[in-house]
One Martini backbone bead per residue (centre of mass of N, CA, C, O) as a GRO file, in nm:
protein
  234
    1MET     BB    1   1.658  -0.096  -0.444
    2ILE     BB    2   1.896  -0.141  -0.202
    3GLY     BB    3   1.951  -0.242   0.092
    4SER     BB    4   2.038  -0.185   0.447
    5PRO     BB    5   2.189  -0.418   0.431
    6GLU     BB    6   2.299  -0.656   0.246
    7ALA     BB    7   2.122  -0.794  -0.023
    8ILE     BB    8   1.962  -1.064  -0.158
    9SER     BB    9   1.863  -1.142  -0.465
   10PHE     BB   10   1.498  -1.255  -0.490
   11PRO     BB   11   1.281  -1.255  -0.719
   12SER     BB   12   0.950  -1.147  -0.754
   13ASP     BB   13   0.634  -1.148  -0.941
   14ASN     BB   14   0.469  -1.023  -0.683
   15PHE     BB   15   0.384  -0.730  -0.840
   16GLY     BB   16   0.350  -0.364  -0.865
   17PRO     BB   17   0.236  -0.069  -0.895
   18ARG     BB   18   0.181   0.211  -0.747
   19ARG     BB   19  -0.093   0.374  -0.660
   20ASN     BB   20  -0.139   0.700  -0.728
   21CYS     BB   21   0.168   0.774  -0.685
   22ALA     BB   22   0.274   0.636  -0.452
   23ARG     BB   23   0.461   0.639  -0.150
   24PRO     BB   24   0.646   0.549   0.100
   25ASP     BB   25   0.493   0.579   0.460
   26LEU     BB   26   0.534   0.272   0.542
   27ILE     BB   27   0.598   0.003   0.780
   28VAL     BB   28   0.558  -0.356   0.767
   29LEU     BB   29   0.542  -0.609   1.008
   30HIS     BB   30   0.625  -0.960   0.997
   31TYR     BB   31   0.547  -1.299   1.013
   32THR     BB   32   0.567  -1.613   0.853
   33ALA     BB   33   0.457  -1.890   0.984
   34MET     BB   34   0.714  -2.076   0.929
   35ASP     BB   35   0.970  -2.317   0.945
   36SER     BB   36   1.115  -2.147   0.709
   37ALA     BB   37   1.270  -1.902   0.536
   38GLU     BB   38   1.286  -2.040   0.257
   39GLY     BB   39   0.988  -2.117   0.237
   40ALA     BB   40   0.882  -1.829   0.251
   41ARG     BB   41   1.036  -1.710   0.016
   42ASP     BB   42   0.920  -1.904  -0.201
   43TRP     BB   43   0.620  -1.834  -0.157
   44LEU     BB   44   0.662  -1.520  -0.227
   45CYS     BB   45   0.742  -1.629  -0.539
   46ASN     BB   46   0.474  -1.764  -0.591
   47PRO     BB   47   0.218  -1.717  -0.808
   48GLU     BB   48  -0.004  -1.881  -0.644
   49ALA     BB   49   0.002  -1.699  -0.382
   50GLU     BB   50  -0.028  -1.381  -0.414
   51VAL     BB   51   0.241  -1.304  -0.256
   52SER     BB   52   0.455  -1.064  -0.073
   53ALA     BB   53   0.773  -0.890  -0.033
   54HIS     BB   54   1.053  -0.704   0.004
   55TYR     BB   55   1.141  -0.871   0.268
   56VAL     BB   56   1.366  -1.124   0.416
   57ILE     BB   57   1.439  -1.262   0.748
   58SER     BB   58   1.637  -1.458   0.905
   59GLU     BB   59   1.750  -1.595   1.198
   60THR     BB   60   2.065  -1.531   1.099
   61GLY     BB   61   2.036  -1.259   0.891
   62THR     BB   62   1.934  -1.315   0.628
   63LEU     BB   63   1.889  -1.110   0.327
   64TRP     BB   64   1.603  -1.062   0.122
   65GLN     BB   65   1.515  -0.933  -0.201
   66LEU     BB   66   1.200  -0.931  -0.386
   67VAL     BB   67   1.126  -0.615  -0.389
   68SER     BB   68   1.115  -0.316  -0.486
   69GLU     BB   69   1.055  -0.027  -0.311
   70ASP     BB   70   0.893   0.120  -0.559
   71MET     BB   71   0.704  -0.117  -0.525
   72ARG     BB   72   0.413  -0.332  -0.507
   73ALA     BB   73   0.352  -0.531  -0.262
   74TRP     BB   74   0.177  -0.842  -0.128
   75HIS     BB   75   0.130  -0.812   0.228
   76ALA     BB   76  -0.142  -0.669   0.365
   77GLY     BB   77  -0.405  -0.647   0.241
   78ALA     BB   78  -0.661  -0.609   0.420
   79GLY     BB   79  -0.681  -0.265   0.532
   80ALA     BB   80  -0.569  -0.007   0.777
   81TRP     BB   81  -0.413   0.332   0.823
   82GLY     BB   82  -0.564   0.574   0.896
   83GLY     BB   83  -0.580   0.724   0.573
   84VAL     BB   84  -0.504   0.426   0.482
   85GLU     BB   85  -0.626   0.167   0.253
   86ASP     BB   86  -0.367   0.118   0.066
   87VAL     BB   87  -0.109  -0.028   0.204
   88ASN     BB   88   0.067  -0.137  -0.027
   89SER     BB   89   0.115   0.151  -0.170
   90HIS     BB   90   0.243   0.275   0.128
   91SER     BB   91   0.449   0.025   0.161
   92ILE     BB   92   0.687  -0.171   0.345
   93GLY     BB   93   0.764  -0.519   0.352
   94ILE     BB   94   0.853  -0.731   0.641
   95GLU     BB   95   0.979  -1.054   0.674
   96ILE     BB   96   0.994  -1.256   0.969
   97ALA     BB   97   1.137  -1.535   1.079
   98ASN     BB   98   0.851  -1.690   1.234
   99THR     BB   99   0.601  -1.871   1.415
  100GLY     BB  100   0.507  -1.698   1.699
  101SER     BB  101   0.665  -1.880   1.953
  102ALA     BB  102   0.938  -1.721   1.923
  103PRO     BB  103   1.207  -1.570   1.953
  104PHE     BB  104   1.410  -1.308   1.836
  105PRO     BB  105   1.702  -1.309   1.715
  106GLU     BB  106   1.978  -1.116   1.717
  107PRO     BB  107   2.066  -1.123   1.415
  108GLN     BB  108   1.784  -1.040   1.311
  109MET     BB  109   1.749  -0.770   1.465
  110ALA     BB  110   2.003  -0.630   1.358
  111VAL     BB  111   1.914  -0.629   1.060
  112LEU     BB  112   1.649  -0.484   1.095
  113GLU     BB  113   1.768  -0.219   1.200
  114GLN     BB  114   1.935  -0.152   0.949
  115LEU     BB  115   1.703  -0.157   0.749
  116LEU     BB  116   1.523   0.057   0.878
  117SER     BB  117   1.724   0.290   0.872
  118GLY     BB  118   1.740   0.306   0.562
  119ILE     BB  119   1.441   0.342   0.491
  120LEU     BB  120   1.376   0.592   0.657
  121ALA     BB  121   1.584   0.769   0.509
  122ARG     BB  122   1.505   0.734   0.206
  123TRP     BB  123   1.173   0.809   0.271
  124GLU     BB  124   1.108   0.984   0.518
  125ILE     BB  125   1.021   0.807   0.771
  126PRO     BB  126   0.866   0.793   1.053
  127ALA     BB  127   0.869   0.594   1.334
  128HIS     BB  128   0.543   0.583   1.368
  129ARG     BB  129   0.533   0.421   1.068
  130VAL     BB  130   0.595   0.165   1.232
  131ILE     BB  131   0.425  -0.143   1.185
  132GLY     BB  132   0.195  -0.389   1.227
  133HIS     BB  133  -0.017  -0.608   1.092
  134SER     BB  134  -0.212  -0.592   1.341
  135ASP     BB  135  -0.274  -0.284   1.308
  136SER     BB  136  -0.404  -0.305   0.995
  137ALA     BB  137  -0.557  -0.604   1.085
  138ILE     BB  138  -0.812  -0.617   1.253
  139GLY     BB  139  -0.898  -0.948   1.345
  140ARG     BB  140  -0.680  -1.102   1.130
  141LYS     BB  141  -0.399  -1.021   1.262
  142ILE     BB  142  -0.079  -1.093   1.478
  143ASP     BB  143   0.155  -0.974   1.336
  144PRO     BB  144   0.458  -1.021   1.508
  145GLY     BB  145   0.370  -1.039   1.799
  146ALA     BB  146   0.435  -1.083   2.144
  147ARG     BB  147   0.765  -1.131   2.101
  148PHE     BB  148   0.806  -0.861   1.997
  149ASP     BB  149   1.055  -0.585   2.020
  150TRP     BB  150   0.952  -0.266   2.031
  151GLN     BB  151   1.133  -0.126   2.243
  152ARG     BB  152   1.398  -0.163   2.098
  153LEU     BB  153   1.331   0.012   1.855
  154ALA     BB  154   1.269   0.271   2.015
  155ARG     BB  155   1.556   0.309   2.140
  156ARG     BB  156   1.661   0.345   1.818
  157GLY     BB  157   1.441   0.515   1.647
  158LEU     BB  158   1.236   0.277   1.488
  159SER     BB  159   1.013   0.360   1.688
  160ILE     BB  160   0.751   0.350   1.936
  161TRP     BB  161   0.686   0.457   2.292
  162PRO     BB  162   0.477   0.486   2.551
  163GLU     BB  163   0.393   0.687   2.807
  164ARG     BB  164   0.219   0.738   3.069
  165SER     BB  165  -0.056   0.895   3.145
  166VAL     BB  166  -0.347   0.959   3.236
  167ASP     BB  167  -0.551   0.747   3.429
  168GLU     BB  168  -0.866   0.674   3.259
  169LEU     BB  169  -1.172   0.532   3.239
  170ASP     BB  170  -1.254   0.544   2.875
  171ALA     BB  171  -1.387   0.400   2.609
  172GLU     BB  172  -1.431   0.634   2.409
  173ALA     BB  173  -1.144   0.754   2.430
  174PHE     BB  174  -0.997   0.506   2.336
  175ARG     BB  175  -1.112   0.493   2.051
  176ARG     BB  176  -1.033   0.782   1.967
  177ASN     BB  177  -0.722   0.756   2.018
  178CYS     BB  178  -0.672   0.522   1.829
  179ALA     BB  179  -0.765   0.678   1.576
  180ARG     BB  180  -0.555   0.908   1.597
  181PHE     BB  181  -0.312   0.714   1.562
  182GLY     BB  182  -0.462   0.475   1.329
  183TYR     BB  183  -0.681   0.303   1.398
  184VAL     BB  184  -0.920   0.077   1.222
  185ALA     BB  185  -1.249   0.043   1.340
  186GLY     BB  186  -1.531  -0.119   1.340
  187GLU     BB  187  -1.820  -0.232   1.391
  188GLY     BB  188  -1.782  -0.441   1.667
  189GLN     BB  189  -1.440  -0.396   1.735
  190ASP     BB  190  -1.351  -0.356   2.033
  191SER     BB  191  -1.202  -0.621   2.100
  192ALA     BB  192  -1.004  -0.616   1.858
  193LEU     BB  193  -0.871  -0.350   1.932
  194LEU     BB  194  -0.761  -0.430   2.207
  195ASN     BB  195  -0.590  -0.666   2.106
  196ALA     BB  196  -0.409  -0.502   1.914
  197PHE     BB  197  -0.302  -0.301   2.118
  198ARG     BB  198  -0.177  -0.513   2.317
  199LEU     BB  199   0.009  -0.661   2.122
  200ARG     BB  200   0.191  -0.399   2.107
  201PHE     BB  201   0.178  -0.259   2.427
  202ARG     BB  202   0.038  -0.534   2.598
  203PRO     BB  203   0.106  -0.858   2.552
  204TRP     BB  204   0.025  -0.969   2.871
  205ALA     BB  205  -0.252  -0.877   2.877
  206SER     BB  206  -0.579  -0.887   3.041
  207GLY     BB  207  -0.900  -0.842   2.992
  208VAL     BB  208  -1.038  -0.561   3.035
  209LEU     BB  209  -1.056  -0.254   3.006
  210ASP     BB  210  -0.820  -0.008   3.125
  211GLU     BB  211  -0.638   0.254   3.244
  212ARG     BB  212  -0.377   0.191   3.090
  213ASP     BB  213  -0.485   0.182   2.809
  214CYS     BB  214  -0.591   0.474   2.810
  215GLY     BB  215  -0.320   0.616   2.867
  216LEU     BB  216  -0.162   0.516   2.621
  217ALA     BB  217  -0.357   0.619   2.402
  218ALA     BB  218  -0.334   0.918   2.479
  219GLU     BB  219  -0.029   0.942   2.419
  220LEU     BB  220  -0.035   0.864   2.124
  221ALA     BB  221  -0.234   1.089   2.031
  222ARG     BB  222  -0.059   1.329   2.131
  223ARG     BB  223   0.229   1.252   1.980
  224TRP     BB  224   0.095   1.055   1.714
  225PRO     BB  225  -0.094   1.186   1.507
  226PHE     BB  226  -0.219   1.137   1.191
  227ALA     BB  227  -0.393   1.382   1.209
  228PRO     BB  228  -0.397   1.719   1.145
  229ASN     BB  229  -0.713   1.702   1.267
  230PRO     BB  230  -0.828   1.536   1.538
  231GLU     BB  231  -1.122   1.659   1.567
  232LEU     BB  232  -1.246   1.490   1.331
  233LEU     BB  233  -1.252   1.226   1.543
  234ALA     BB  234  -1.455   1.313   1.785
   0.00000   0.00000   0.00000
């Protein structure tokens, strides 16, 4: 299955079938953390790397497809989102060429938007199921990073962005609402959870948990709960 916009086929051998007849219901965005898009592309095709992604987008907007969308690429590693523990089997992975310290250029973002629009339509994936690697790998990954423009995607209906609801400092409610939205944090990961949450929704915030964090998490849980019965997570 070829993406839209037109993608250059650059096949990787690092893939397999999706397990348990899963179909894509998540899109995971990454940055490559490498000096060149071509270097990242080649590494994702190297059998010794044992990693891959479905797509790579260069800084200038060149789009390569490495793995067919119906197959399981090896991009997410250990992690979880909502009720999904095998993220690779349930997701399409997009690697965006960026070192993590630079803005994402306009040609690159424009191609990403077109690509996301096509994938969301093909697989009937809702916009709130577009997440970052940092969302599904708490404490382990930080990509696509603080410079990625999530609000831009949200304005185009390709992701989501919360408006603040009632601001009230409640650490337990914050954890519960993050879980209702989809974050999976283990014992002793309160700090890692806050860091992952802020990296996505308050990238320049610092300090301890505050009222705004709690308000945003409450809005996410109210509008986009992953669980059909959120009370199960109370």
